[in-house]
C-alpha positions, 0 to 999 in steps of 0.5 A: 439358753440360746437357740439358733434359727437358720434363715436360708434364701426363701425361709418363711418362718424363721421369725416365727420360730424365733419368737416361739423360742422367746415365748418358751423362755429362750434366747433366739439367735439369727443364723445365716445360711452362708456362714460357718459360725453357730455362734456357740448356740445350745440348739438349732432350728431349721425353719419352714419355707421354700429354701432356694426356691425348692429348686432340684428337690425341696431342701437339696440345695440348702442341705449343701449350704455353708452353714450345713456343714457345721450343723451336721457335725454339731448334730452328729456331736449331740447338739439338739436340732429341730427341722420344721416342714422345709427344715425337715426336708433339709434334715433328710437331704442332709442325711441326718434323718432317713427317707424322703419327702415327695409331692403330696399324693393329691397333688395339691398344697395342703394347710390345716390344723392337724392332729398328731399322736406323739409316738416318742416322748424321750427326745430333746424336742418332745420330752414334755409330751407324754407318749400316745398324747394327741396334740394339734399342730398347723400343717402347710406343705406341698411336698410332705409325703414321707417315703422310705424303702421297706427296710427303712420303714421296718427299722424306723418302726422297730427302733422307735424312731417315729416321733409323730404320726398323723391322726384322723387324716393322712394330709399328704400320703405319707407311709405309715402315717409318719409325720415326723422322725427322730434319730436314734440319739434323740437330738434330732427331730424332723416334722412337716407341721409347724409347732412355732404356729401353735405356741402363743394364745390368740394365734394357734389352732381352735380348741374347745376352750376358745378360738385360736387358743391352741399352744401344743406347739410351745412344748417343743421349745420348752422341752429342749430347754428342759433337756439342756438344763437337765444335761448341764 
């Protein structure tokens, strides 16, 4: 399975996402922001970073880059798309997911291993988890506070579109402790924490078993492989 990873000017975690795809058993395909060619990939990752220097708003310019017109069409046709941190911001700016992401309520950049609860385990990117499962994924952002109107929040909660919720501490002031969302179809998922940084033993969060042994993030990538094979 070929998974495209888009590089924007200012992307930081595109290579990490490519490595996570490879560790999961997929073939990473680098995609360029200025291209209109998705190269026939089976899924797409929008990685973390500071696309276009976070000018205007985080993800606002990237959401209007050439490749995003193709990503939007493909997502609306059912192609699995994962937005990580800045990629989540891009998905929101592209109106593939609702709401907005603003400056952390404490005004500071946060970097920590964050416990999440899986609220929706039926998406293309979360089917390898169990609903209610708690996982630990690294988090690093300065503008990760999720906001939405009262009406949108009610819809998100009522329709089961909250994919992940912060546990133990809300690191950025996100409403309802929301850490990630899915669209109704379940093919588009966005979250602020970085699963690609918890995909390889020796480089992930600490666990009771050993330091840096956490690999909860790898399940995002194995999930989409399983989803694609089931759909074939």
